[in-house]
C-alpha positions as CSV (number, residue, x, y, z in Angstrom):
1,X,0.0,0.0,0.0
2,X,2.7,2.5,1.0
3,X,6.2,3.0,2.1
4,X,7.7,5.8,4.3
5,X,11.2,6.6,5.3
6,X,11.4,7.0,9.0
7,X,14.2,7.2,11.5
8,X,16.6,4.2,11.3
9,X,14.1,2.2,9.2
10,X,11.6,2.2,6.3
11,X,8.0,1.5,7.0
12,X,6.0,-0.6,4.6
13,X,2.3,-1.1,4.9
14,X,0.1,-3.7,3.4
15,X,-3.7,-3.5,3.8
16,X,-3.4,-5.8,6.9
17,X,0.1,-5.3,8.4
18,X,3.1,-3.0,9.0
19,X,6.7,-4.1,8.3
20,X,10.1,-2.5,9.0
21,X,12.5,-2.7,6.1
22,X,16.2,-2.0,7.0
23,X,19.5,-2.1,5.3
24,X,21.5,-5.3,6.3
25,X,24.8,-4.6,4.7
26,X,24.8,-8.1,3.3
27,X,25.6,-7.9,-0.5
28,X,23.3,-11.0,-1.2
29,X,20.3,-9.8,0.8
30,X,20.7,-6.1,1.0
31,X,17.5,-5.4,2.9
32,X,15.6,-7.4,5.5
33,X,11.9,-7.1,6.5
34,X,10.6,-7.5,10.0
35,X,6.8,-7.8,10.8
36,X,5.9,-5.1,13.3
37,X,2.2,-5.7,13.6
38,X,-0.9,-7.3,12.0
39,X,-4.4,-5.9,12.0
40,X,-2.9,-2.4,11.5
41,X,-2.7,-2.2,7.7
42,X,-3.3,1.0,5.8
43,X,-6.7,2.0,4.4
44,X,-5.3,3.9,1.4
45,X,-1.9,4.9,0.0
46,X,-1.9,8.4,1.3
47,X,-3.5,7.7,4.8
48,X,-0.2,7.8,6.6
49,X,2.4,10.5,7.5
50,X,5.6,10.7,9.5
51,X,6.4,13.5,11.8
52,X,9.2,13.8,14.3
53,X,10.2,10.1,14.0
54,X,6.6,8.9,14.6
55,X,4.3,7.5,11.9
56,X,0.5,8.1,12.2
57,X,-2.1,6.3,10.0
58,X,-5.7,5.3,9.6
59,X,-6.0,1.5,9.3
60,X,-8.3,-0.5,7.1
61,X,-10.2,-1.5,10.2
62,X,-11.0,2.1,11.0
63,X,-8.5,2.5,13.9
64,X,-6.0,5.3,14.2
65,X,-2.4,4.1,14.9
66,X,1.0,5.4,15.9
67,X,4.4,3.8,15.5
68,X,7.5,5.3,17.2
69,X,9.4,2.1,17.8
70,X,8.3,-1.2,19.4
71,X,4.8,-2.2,18.3
72,X,2.2,-0.1,16.6
73,X,-0.2,1.4,19.1
74,X,-3.9,2.3,18.7
75,X,-4.6,5.9,19.5
76,X,-7.7,6.2,21.6
77,X,-10.1,8.2,19.5
78,X,-13.5,9.5,20.9
79,X,-14.6,10.5,17.4
80,X,-13.7,7.2,15.7
81,X,-17.2,5.9,15.4
82,X,-18.3,9.3,13.9
83,X,-15.6,9.1,11.2
84,X,-16.1,5.4,10.5
85,X,-19.8,5.5,10.2
86,X,-19.8,8.4,7.7
87,X,-16.5,7.7,5.8
88,X,-17.2,6.6,2.2
89,X,-15.2,3.4,2.4
90,X,-15.5,2.7,-1.4
91,X,-13.5,6.0,-1.8
92,X,-11.0,5.3,0.9
93,X,-8.0,5.5,-1.5
94,X,-8.6,9.3,-1.5
95,X,-8.0,9.7,2.2
96,X,-5.0,12.0,2.7
97,X,-2.9,12.4,5.9
98,X,-0.7,15.3,6.5
99,X,1.1,16.9,9.5
100,X,1.1,20.4,10.8
101,X,4.2,20.1,12.9
102,X,4.1,23.8,14.0
103,X,0.9,23.0,15.9
104,X,1.7,19.4,16.8
105,X,-1.1,18.1,14.7
106,X,-1.8,15.2,12.2
107,X,-4.8,15.6,9.9
108,X,-6.8,13.1,7.8
109,X,-8.9,14.5,5.0
110,X,-11.6,12.0,3.9
111,X,-14.5,11.6,1.6
112,X,-17.8,11.5,3.5
113,X,-20.6,9.6,2.1
114,X,-23.0,12.4,2.9
115,X,-21.1,14.9,0.7
116,X,-20.1,12.8,-2.4
117,X,-16.9,11.3,-3.7
118,X,-14.2,13.8,-2.9
119,X,-12.5,14.6,0.4
120,X,-14.9,17.0,2.2
121,X,-14.2,16.4,5.9
122,X,-11.3,16.1,8.3
123,X,-10.3,14.6,11.6
124,X,-7.3,16.0,13.3
125,X,-5.2,14.7,16.3
126,X,-3.0,16.9,18.5
127,X,-0.3,14.4,19.5
128,X,1.1,16.6,22.3
129,X,-2.2,17.5,24.0
130,X,-4.0,14.3,22.9
131,X,-7.2,15.8,21.7
132,X,-9.2,15.3,18.5
133,X,-11.0,17.7,16.2
134,X,-13.5,17.1,13.4
135,X,-15.0,19.3,10.7
136,X,-15.7,20.1,7.1
137,X,-13.0,21.1,4.8
138,X,-12.4,20.5,1.0
139,X,-8.7,19.4,0.9
140,X,-7.4,16.6,-1.2
141,X,-3.6,16.8,-0.4
142,X,-1.3,18.5,2.2
143,X,2.3,19.4,2.5
144,X,3.7,20.6,5.8
145,X,5.8,23.7,6.1
146,X,9.4,23.1,5.2
147,X,10.2,24.0,1.5
148,X,7.4,26.5,1.9
149,X,7.2,28.7,5.0
150,X,3.6,27.6,5.7
151,X,1.6,24.3,5.0
152,X,0.2,24.2,1.6
153,X,-2.9,22.2,0.5
154,X,-5.1,21.6,-2.5
155,X,-8.8,21.5,-2.9
156,X,-10.9,19.2,-5.2
157,X,-11.3,22.1,-7.7
158,X,-7.5,22.3,-8.1
159,X,-6.7,25.5,-6.1
160,X,-3.7,25.7,-3.9
161,X,-3.9,27.2,-0.4
162,X,-1.4,28.4,2.1
163,X,-2.5,27.6,5.7
164,X,-1.6,29.0,9.1
165,X,-0.4,32.2,7.4
166,X,-2.6,35.1,8.5
167,X,-5.7,35.8,10.6
168,X,-8.2,36.0,7.6
169,X,-9.4,34.0,4.7
170,X,-7.5,35.9,2.0
171,X,-8.7,39.1,3.5
172,X,-12.2,37.9,4.3
173,X,-13.6,36.6,7.6
174,X,-12.9,33.0,8.7
175,X,-16.1,31.2,9.3
176,X,-15.9,29.3,12.6
177,X,-18.0,28.0,15.3
178,X,-17.7,26.0,18.5
179,X,-19.9,23.0,19.4
180,X,-19.9,21.1,22.6
181,X,-21.0,17.6,23.3
182,X,-22.6,16.0,26.4
183,X,-20.2,15.6,29.3
184,X,-20.6,12.8,31.8
185,X,-19.6,14.1,35.3
186,X,-20.6,11.1,37.4
187,X,-24.2,10.2,36.4
188,X,-25.7,12.8,38.7
189,X,-23.2,12.7,41.5
190,X,-21.8,16.1,40.7
191,X,-23.0,19.2,39.0
192,X,-21.1,21.4,36.5
193,X,-21.7,25.0,35.6
194,X,-19.8,26.6,32.7
195,X,-19.5,30.4,33.3
196,X,-17.1,31.2,30.4
197,X,-14.9,29.8,27.9
198,X,-11.3,31.2,27.3
199,X,-10.1,30.1,23.9
200,X,-6.4,29.5,23.3
201,X,-6.2,31.7,20.0
202,X,-5.9,35.3,19.4
203,X,-7.6,37.9,17.1
């Protein structure tokens, strides 16, 4: 399905497993493959990315995984069912994973069966803070900052966009909203009152 160069090894996914392929130095064999895990295969050729020596991917079983040495680990994801139930599995080859390393994030852009055949929604994971975000966004490919000063992405209609660059949408307002979900605080044993929310962004 896919290969990625990572620290000290090359990672190779099938649709059901993950392998490490390393240089052996033997002139007859040259490279050797080691099975790292089964049941953790890749859902599509672009559904994985590597950031800071760790690989993140969406598996063909709908689980999110991370590999940073040892065995692949499932990332607990409270929005997994939402993504899995709405993802257009027949279009899973279009899923695109990219990193936004300046904000410690990994993003998966996926086609949602409610919207059509192209990538129209995302699920993002902050690997430092451990939280997840979902939303609608038409992006079909992503490249982290590096060659370019800011991340750059494409939309289904072929336009290129810089991200994380300014505080507006090319001079216009950025449409945004916050939505909460029910919070279980002990099945009636305790009460919670939210008096204000202090967001962690400016302008």
